[in-house]
N, C-alpha and C positions, 0 to 999 in steps of 0.2 A: 096724218101727214098731208097737208093740203096742196103743197107745191109738187107737181109731178113732172116738171120740166127737167131736161138733162142738165146736170150741174155744169156751171161755167166757172172759169178761174176768176178769183177775186170777187165772187158774188155770194151774198148770204143765202142764195138758193142752192149752193153746193150741198151734197147729201149729208155730210157730217153735221151741218148746221141744224138738221132736223132733230138731232139728238144731243146737241152740245151747244154751248154758247158761241156766238159769232166771233168773239174775240179770239178764242182758241183756234178757230178755223182760219181767221185772218192771218194769224201768226204762221200757220202752216203754209198758206199760199205765199206769204212773204219769203219763207224759207225756200220754197220751190224755185223762186226767182233767183236764188243765190246758192246753187248746188255746191259751191266750193266750201260751204259751211259744214258739209258732211251730214251723216245720218244723225237724227235726233236720238237721245239716250232713252228709248222707250222702255228698256228693261229696268230703268231706275224709277219710272213713274208708277204711282199707285193711286190713280184716281178712282172715284166711285163708278160702278157699272151703271150705265144710263139706258140699258135696254138693247134690243136687237135692231139692226138697220136692214132694210130690204135691199141689200147689196150682195152680189154673188160673184165669185171668181170661178168660171167654168174650167173644164179640164184642159182646154186649149189655151188657157191664160187670159181669155177675154173677160173683162170686168163688166158686170151688168148692174144697173140701178133701176129699181121698179120695173124689171123685165126688159129694159132697154140698154143696149151696149153703150158704154162710155167711150165715145170716139176720140176724145182729146188725150193723147198720150202724155203730155206734160202733167195732166191731172191724175192719170193712172199712176205715173211715176211718183207723184206727190203722195198719194195714198199708200203706195207700196212702202214708202219710207217710215210710215207709222203703223205698220202691221206688226202684230205680236201674237204668237201662239203660246198659250199658257199651259200649265200642267194639267188643266182639265181637258185638254185636247181641242179646245175651241180657239178660233182665230178672231182677233179684235183689232179695231182701229183705236189707237191710244194717243192721247195728248196729255199734258200735265193736269188738265181739268176734267177729262171725260174718257170713258171707255165704252165702246159700242161693239156689239157682236155682228159679224158678217158670216156668210156661208162660203165654204171652199169645197168644191166638188172633188178635187184631187189634191194637187199641191198649189200653193199660192203663186209660184213662179214656174216658168218653163225655160230650160236651158236650150237656146236656139242656135248656139254656135260653140265649136270647140277648137282649141289649138293644142296640138301635142308636140312637145319639143323634147329632144334628148332621146335616150333609149336605155333599156335595162333598168338598173336601180336609179339612174339619173333622169329617168323619164318624168316629165311634168305635164299634167293635163289641166288646162285652163278653160273654164266655161264662161260664156256671156249669156245673161238671162234676157228675157223679153222686156224687162224694165230697166236694163242697163247695169245690173250688178255684174262684176267680174270677180270670179273666185278661182283660186288654185286648189285643186283636189289635194288633200293631205290630211294630217291629223286634225287640223282646225276645221276642215271642210270635207268630211268623209263622203265617200260614194257607197251606195248600197244598191243591191238588185233585189227586186221583189217579183214573185210569180204573178203574172197577170191572169186573173180569174177568167175562166171560160175560153182562153185562147191558147194556153200552153206557152205563151211568150213571156218576155221579161220586161219589167219597167225599172229603169235606173233612176235613182234620186241622188242629188247632191245637196248637202246641208249648206245653206247660204249664210244664215245668221240666226242666233237664238235657236228656236225650234223650227224655223221656217226652211222648207226645202224647195228645190226646183226639180220638176220632172224633166228628165232629159228627153227632148223630142226624138221621135223615131229615126229620122235621117241622121241625127247626131249620134244616136246610139250605134247605128251601123258603122259609122266612121270610127267610133270608139272601139268597137269590137276588132277592127282591123289592127289595133295596137295591142291586142291581148296576147298572152303566152301561157304555156302550161307551167304551173308553179306548184310545188308541194306545200300544202297548207294543213297543219295538224295531221301529218301522215297520209293525206289523201291528195291525189293528183287533181288539181283544179285548173280550169281555164280562168285566168284572172288578168287584171290590168294593174299596172303600177303607177304611182304618182307621188313625188316628194318622199321617196323611200318607203311608202306604205303599199301594201298589197290588198287589192279588193277582189275577192272571188266572185266570178260570174256564175259558174256552174261546174259540177264535176266533169272532168275531161271525158269520162266514159259516156256521160249524157250527151255531150257535144258530138262525140263520135257517132252515137246512135242517131242523133238528129241529122247528121250530115250524110248518112248512108241511105 
């Protein structure tokens, strides 16, 4: 790959062009200029795999190309709309004519803001991601909590679309915990949060009590 410059909008030097034809990239750039068209149907596309791209999404949500941060947020948002995580566990940039692999350190998105409305069974949690997705936690966008290796802490994730998740940023997680309550789940007292009628266990209540004393 000879061109090592940071990608620019509307240019054949954009990173996807290194592994795909310029026409496909041009179409994506055009779509980015008209966000009202919505997300492209990447789940319906089955192009050939064109190899891996030296692009990485770090744990804090920063995108890197050839080891350099991509500073243009419109371009990052553009690429985020053609991300797809397949059943093989790998994440790809996908267009109708190409599919290239990228690296994701943790989750491809970060939930950077939360809004909690209502209470009890009527409570609704809404997240905004670093790339502008807005999702309501519920059956279509479940929330899960995973133990953080080596720290004893928790890492919450919300499903954004397909198999793509957003890691809930730590300050947002603390805000979320303030809206938790003790709920019996499968006969066990759990500290959990509710949204859109669904219950998402955080940890056993006994564990929370032990951590708080």
